C-alpha positions in Angstrom: 0.0 0.0 0.0 1.4 3.4 -0.9 2.2 5.9 1.8 -0.3 8.5 0.5 -3.1 5.9 0.5 -2.3 4.9 4.1 -2.6 8.5 5.2 -5.8 9.0 3.3 -7.4 5.9 5.0 -6.7 7.2 8.5 -7.5 10.9 7.8 -10.7 9.9 6.1 -11.8 7.6 8.8 -11.2 10.1 11.6 -12.8 13.0 9.8 -15.9 10.9 9.2 -16.1 10.0 12.9 -15.6 13.6 13.8 -18.6 14.7 11.7 -20.8 12.1 13.4 -19.7 13.2 16.9 -20.3 16.9 16.1 -23.7 16.1 14.6 -24.7 14.4 17.9 -23.6 17.4 19.9 -25.5 19.7 17.7 -28.7 17.6 18.0 -28.4 17.5 21.8 -27.9 21.2 22.1 -30.7 22.0 19.7 -33.0 19.8 21.8 -32.1 21.8 24.9 -32.8 25.1 23.1 -36.2 23.9 22.0 -37.0 23.0 25.6 -35.4 25.9 27.3 -38.1 26.0 30.0 -36.6 22.8 31.4 -32.8 22.5 31.4 -31.8 18.8 31.1 -28.4 18.4 32.7 -28.0 14.8 31.4 -28.5 16.0 27.8 -26.0 18.8 28.3 -23.5 16.4 29.7 -24.0 14.1 26.6 -23.4 17.1 24.4 -20.2 17.9 26.3 -18.9 14.3 26.1 -19.4 14.3 22.3 -17.6 17.6 21.9 -14.7 16.3 24.0 -14.5 13.2 21.9 -14.5 15.3 18.8 -11.5 17.2 20.1 -9.7 13.9 20.7 -10.4 12.9 17.1 -9.0 16.1 15.8 -5.8 15.2 17.7 -5.7 11.9 15.8 -6.1 13.7 12.5 -3.2 16.0 13.3 -1.1 13.1 14.4 -1.6 11.1 11.2 -1.2 14.2 8.9 2.1 15.3 10.6 3.8 11.9 11.0 6.0 10.7 8.2 5.3 7.0 7.9 5.0 4.1 5.5 3.2 0.8 5.6 5.8 -0.8 7.8 5.3 1.9 10.4 1.5 1.5 10.6 0.6 0.1 14.0 -2.9 -1.0 15.0 -3.3 -0.6 18.8 -5.0 -3.9 19.5 -6.6 -5.0 22.7 -9.1 -7.6 23.7 -12.6 -6.3 24.1 -16.2 -7.5 23.7 -17.7 -6.4 20.4 -21.2 -6.4 22.0 -20.2 -3.5 24.3 -18.8 -1.4 21.4 -21.9 -1.9 19.3 -24.2 -0.8 22.1 -22.1 2.3 22.6 -22.2 3.2 18.9 -25.9 2.7 18.8 -26.3 5.0 21.8 -24.0 7.6 20.2 -26.1 7.5 17.0 -29.5 7.6 18.8 -29.9 11.2 17.8 -29.7 10.3 14.1 -32.2 7.4 14.5 -34.6 9.8 16.2 -34.1 12.5 13.6 -34.7 10.1 10.7 -37.5 8.3 12.6 -35.7 5.0 12.4 -37.1 1.9 14.1 -34.0 -0.1 15.3 -33.9 -3.8 16.0 -30.7 -5.1 17.6 -30.1 -8.8 18.2 -27.1 -10.6 19.8 -26.5 -14.3 19.2 -23.7 -14.6 21.8 -21.0 -12.7 23.5 -18.0 -12.1 21.2 -14.5 -11.1 22.2 -12.0 -9.9 19.6 -8.4 -8.6 19.6 -8.5 -5.4 17.5 -7.9 -1.7 17.5 -11.1 -0.7 19.3 -11.0 2.9 18.0 -10.6 1.8 14.4 -13.3 -0.8 14.6 -15.5 1.8 16.2 -14.9 4.1 13.3 -15.8 1.3 10.9 -19.1 0.4 12.6 -20.1 4.0 13.2 -19.7 4.6 9.4 -21.8 1.6 8.5 -24.5 2.3 11.1 -24.6 5.9 10.1 -25.1 5.1 6.5 -28.0 2.7 7.3 -29.7 5.4 9.4 -29.0 8.3 7.1 -30.3 6.6 3.9 -33.4 4.9 5.5 -35.6 7.7 6.7 -38.9 6.7 8.4 -37.9 3.0 8.0 -36.4 0.1 9.9 -32.8 -1.0 10.5 -31.8 -4.4 11.8 -28.4 -5.0 13.4 -27.2 -8.4 14.6 -24.0 -10.2 15.6 -23.4 -13.9 15.3 -20.6 -16.5 15.1 -19.6 -17.8 11.7 -16.7 -20.3 11.8 -13.8 -18.5 13.4 -15.3 -15.1 12.8 -17.9 -12.8 14.3 -20.2 -11.5 11.8 -22.0 -8.1 12.1 -25.0 -7.8 9.9 -26.7 -4.5 9.2 -29.9 -4.5 7.1 -31.9 -1.4 6.1 -35.0 -0.7 4.0 -33.5 2.4 2.5 -32.8 3.8 -1.0 -30.5 0.9 -2.0 -27.8 0.8 -4.7 -28.1 0.5 -8.4 -26.7 -2.9 -9.4 -24.7 -1.3 -12.2 -22.9 0.8 -9.5 -22.2 -2.0 -7.0 -18.7 -2.8 -8.3 -17.7 0.8 -7.6 -19.2 1.2 -4.2 -15.9 0.8 -2.2 -13.9 3.1 -4.5 -12.7 6.3 -3.0 -15.1 9.3 -3.6 -17.6 7.1 -5.5 -21.3 7.7 -4.7 -24.3 6.2 -6.4 -26.6 8.6 -8.3 -29.5 8.0 -5.9 -27.3 8.7 -2.9 -26.1 12.0 -4.4 -29.7 13.0 -5.1 -30.7 12.0 -1.6 -27.8 13.8 0.2 -25.4 15.8 -2.2 -23.2 17.0 0.7 -21.6 13.6 1.4 -18.0 12.9 0.1 -18.1 9.2 -0.6 -15.0 8.3 1.3 -16.5 6.4 4.2 -16.8 2.9 2.7 -13.4 3.2 1.1 -11.7 3.7 4.5 -14.0 1.2 6.1 -13.0 -1.6 3.7 -9.3 -0.9 4.2 -9.5 -0.9 8.0 -11.4 -4.2 8.1 -8.9 -5.8 5.8 -6.0 -4.6 8.0 -7.7 -6.6 10.8 -7.8 -9.8 8.7 -11.6 -9.4 8.1 -13.8 -8.8 5.2 -16.9 -6.8 4.2 -19.7 -7.8 1.9 -22.4 -5.5 0.6 -25.6 -6.5 -1.2 -28.4 -4.2 -2.2 -31.7 -3.8 -4.1 -32.4 -0.4 -5.6 -35.2 1.4 -3.6 -35.6 -1.6 -1.3 -32.6 -1.6 1.0 -29.0 -2.6 1.6 -27.3 -5.4 3.7 -23.8 -5.0 5.0 -21.9 -8.0 6.5 -18.7 -7.4 8.3 -16.6 -10.4 9.5 -13.8 -10.1 12.0 -11.5 -12.8 13.5 -12.5 -14.1 16.9 -10.0 -14.8 19.7 -9.1 -18.5 19.5 
């Protein structure tokens, strides 16, 4: 992998996470403003936490942009953790988006799964996937599940959203590519999220599979190695 591509992966992933965090803070603060007659300290605390997290992500961006490194210097900071806990945290962090888009969420766990991975990077990956499902499935339903498949844990995300044109599927993980219907739906997006997501998953020895039907929905399956 070329040095500039590596930098782009980490910069892209962190910027995408930063936007999500700031969006959550904005939603929380706007909610307080609309209900100014009753100050909700818990909601303000949630906004503060998201802003602090965003500042930390900015630090990550600066670190990766200033450091002169190549593929051999890339280090994933792996630790053992339960994927279940991380998924619940991400769902909680994106609850503002689910409410804003009027999403009905169904989450199912088929076991408790421990992995050895860079928790922050996997968090970025799953945040991006969940964010896409919520963002492109307004007033619909999203189903998230985790289950064991051979020596891997599989995260499945199904939505009933706008879907992807079959002629565009082969380009979906290319950097900056966006389907025509996605552009029409939300022209502000950059199209870099899935590109970075795929690279980070592969760096962990996993894989991602995307299937979709135009105007009916998309299914994303992420497989990550379990601890043996």
